[in-house]
C-alpha positions in Angstrom: 80.8 189.0 97.4 82.8 190.5 94.5 83.6 194.1 95.1 81.9 195.1 91.9 78.5 194.5 93.5 79.1 196.7 96.6 77.6 200.1 96.2 78.0 203.1 98.4 75.6 206.1 98.8 76.6 209.4 97.2 75.4 212.8 98.3 72.2 213.8 96.6 72.1 217.2 95.0 68.9 219.3 94.9 68.6 218.6 91.2 68.5 214.9 92.0 65.2 215.2 93.9 63.4 214.6 90.6 64.1 211.2 89.0 66.1 211.5 85.8 64.5 210.0 82.7 65.2 206.2 82.4 65.0 204.5 79.1 63.0 201.5 80.4 63.4 199.5 77.1 67.1 199.9 77.1 67.6 199.3 80.8 65.4 196.1 80.8 67.3 194.8 77.9 70.6 195.4 79.7 69.4 193.9 83.0 67.2 191.1 81.7 69.9 188.5 82.1 71.8 190.2 84.9 72.2 188.7 88.4 70.0 190.2 91.1 73.1 191.8 92.7 73.9 193.5 89.4 70.4 194.9 89.1 70.7 196.3 92.7 74.1 197.7 91.9 72.7 199.4 88.8 70.0 201.0 90.9 72.4 202.2 93.6 74.7 203.6 91.0 71.9 205.5 89.3 70.0 206.8 92.3 72.4 206.9 95.2 70.8 208.1 98.4 67.5 208.3 96.6 67.1 204.5 96.7 65.1 202.6 99.3 63.9 199.0 99.8 60.4 198.1 100.9 59.7 194.9 102.8 56.6 193.4 104.4 58.8 190.9 106.2 56.7 188.2 104.7 57.3 184.6 104.0 60.5 184.9 101.9 61.6 188.4 102.8 65.0 187.5 104.0 66.2 186.9 100.5 65.7 190.5 99.2 66.8 192.0 102.5 70.0 190.0 102.4 70.7 190.8 98.7 70.1 194.5 99.1 72.1 195.0 102.2 75.0 193.0 100.9 75.2 195.3 97.8 74.1 198.5 99.5 75.0 198.5 103.2 72.8 200.9 105.1 70.0 201.2 102.5 66.8 202.4 104.2 64.3 199.5 104.6 60.7 200.6 104.8 58.3 198.5 106.9 54.6 199.5 107.1 53.2 198.6 110.5 49.5 198.6 110.2 49.0 197.6 113.8 47.5 194.3 112.7 50.7 192.3 111.8 51.1 188.9 113.2 53.2 188.7 116.4 55.5 186.4 114.5 56.0 189.1 111.9 57.1 191.6 114.5 59.6 189.1 116.0 60.8 188.1 112.5 61.5 191.8 111.7 63.4 192.1 115.0 65.4 189.0 114.2 66.3 190.0 110.6 67.0 193.6 111.7 69.6 192.3 114.1 71.2 189.6 111.9 71.4 191.7 108.8 72.0 195.0 110.5 69.1 196.7 108.8 68.6 200.4 108.6 64.9 199.9 109.4 62.4 202.7 108.9 59.0 201.8 110.4 56.1 203.8 109.2 52.5 203.7 110.6 49.2 205.1 109.5 48.4 208.6 110.6 45.4 207.1 112.6 46.1 204.2 114.9 44.5 200.8 114.2 42.0 201.3 117.0 41.1 204.8 115.8 40.5 203.6 112.2 38.3 200.8 113.5 36.4 203.2 115.8 35.8 205.7 113.0 35.0 203.3 110.2 34.3 199.9 111.7 36.0 196.7 110.5 36.7 197.9 107.0 38.2 194.5 106.0 34.8 192.9 106.6 33.0 195.4 104.3 33.6 193.7 101.0 36.0 194.9 98.3 35.2 198.5 98.8 35.9 198.3 102.5 39.2 196.4 101.9 40.4 199.0 99.4 39.5 201.8 101.9 41.4 200.0 104.7 44.4 199.5 102.4 44.5 203.2 101.5 44.4 204.2 105.2 46.6 201.6 106.7 49.1 200.8 104.0 49.2 203.1 101.0 49.2 206.4 102.9 52.1 205.5 105.2 54.1 204.1 102.3 53.7 207.2 100.2 54.6 209.3 103.2 57.7 207.1 103.7 58.8 207.5 100.1 58.4 211.3 100.3 60.1 211.8 103.7 63.0 209.6 102.7 63.5 211.4 99.4 63.1 208.2 97.4 63.4 208.6 93.7 63.5 204.8 93.2 62.7 201.8 95.2 63.6 198.1 95.3 60.9 195.5 95.9 61.0 191.7 96.2 58.1 191.0 94.0 58.4 187.9 91.7 56.4 186.9 88.6 55.7 183.4 89.9 53.9 184.7 93.0 50.6 185.6 91.4 48.9 186.3 88.1 48.9 190.0 88.9 52.7 189.9 88.8 53.3 187.8 85.8 54.1 190.8 83.5 56.4 192.7 85.9 59.6 194.0 84.3 63.0 194.2 86.0 62.7 198.0 86.0 59.4 199.9 85.7 57.7 203.1 86.9 55.1 203.5 89.6 53.6 206.9 90.3 56.6 208.7 88.9 59.2 206.7 90.7 61.5 204.1 89.2 60.7 200.6 90.6 63.3 197.8 90.5 62.4 194.2 91.0 65.8 192.4 91.3 64.4 188.9 91.9 61.4 189.2 89.6 62.4 186.1 87.6 63.4 183.9 90.6 61.5 180.7 91.2 60.6 179.2 94.6 63.6 176.9 94.1 65.9 179.8 93.6 64.6 181.4 96.8 65.1 178.2 98.8 68.6 177.8 97.5 69.6 181.3 98.5 68.1 181.0 102.0 69.8 177.7 102.5 73.2 178.9 101.2 73.2 181.9 103.5 71.6 180.3 106.5 68.5 182.5 106.5 65.0 181.7 107.7 61.6 181.7 106.2 58.9 183.6 108.1 57.9 181.5 111.1 54.4 181.0 109.7 55.7 179.5 106.5 55.7 176.1 108.1 52.0 176.6 109.0 51.0 176.9 105.4 51.1 180.7 105.0 52.4 181.6 101.6 51.5 185.2 101.7 51.6 187.0 105.0 50.1 190.4 105.8 47.6 191.4 108.4 46.1 188.8 110.8 42.6 189.5 109.6 43.2 189.1 105.8 45.8 186.3 105.7 44.9 182.7 105.6 47.1 179.5 105.3 46.8 177.6 102.0 45.9 174.5 104.0 42.5 176.0 104.7 41.5 174.8 101.2 42.1 178.1 99.4 44.0 178.5 96.2 47.3 180.2 96.8 46.1 183.6 95.4 43.0 183.4 97.5 44.8 183.3 100.8 44.8 187.1 101.0 41.9 189.4 101.2 39.3 186.6 101.2 40.0 186.0 97.5 38.5 189.4 96.6 41.8 190.8 95.5 45.5 189.9 95.5 47.4 193.2 96.0 47.2 195.6 98.9 47.7 198.6 96.7 51.3 199.5 97.7 52.7 198.0 94.5 50.0 199.2 92.2 50.1 202.2 89.9 47.9 205.1 91.1 48.5 204.4 94.8 47.9 207.4 96.9 47.2 208.2 100.5 43.7 209.6 100.1 41.2 208.9 102.8 37.6 207.6 102.5 
């Protein structure tokens, strides 16, 4: 990879703990036609040690993990372990952590999966309200804690516009709850993803070949072959996003 794309962390001064103002219009104009590596390099140059990457280790996660670590070796990679991930996801995370030498930071809910279920029952079976409560406890709270503890002022995410109607309007650079959010592959197609994985000898998630297009918890993920539309394979079709990538996310309980 050209040297211009390799970024190194710089020490973060106390004043840097608050994200500097970013002119989103100007930055998006600048980066709209840039390569994914250039977008990542911009973020690393702007935020230094205050930059993290989130990953669910889902179907096509290897692309973003590879891109980010090639440009920013050692970038903290946040994985939220709800306690209900597929066994294949845990093994996939181990595989990619080894192959890509990831600086993996695993965060879990304050309450264990068993304790959440003992206290609240199977929230994911309690309609939309129950799903949202479960997501706050098992996903949003640990993600917000991770961002705070890691001193994140900005974060990279592998969301793409073509994945869902809820993501069609995503910018390259935006704001979420006061932090700058960068989507380096937001305009990539499935063909782009496949080409990158093939070129670099990287795998899809093991469940990809079983029809899983979006892979989260075992109880709220379904293969598309079950007759569901692609966007309905998560959360029983009641919602698409788990809340981690939505404005207003917080770790409040129920």
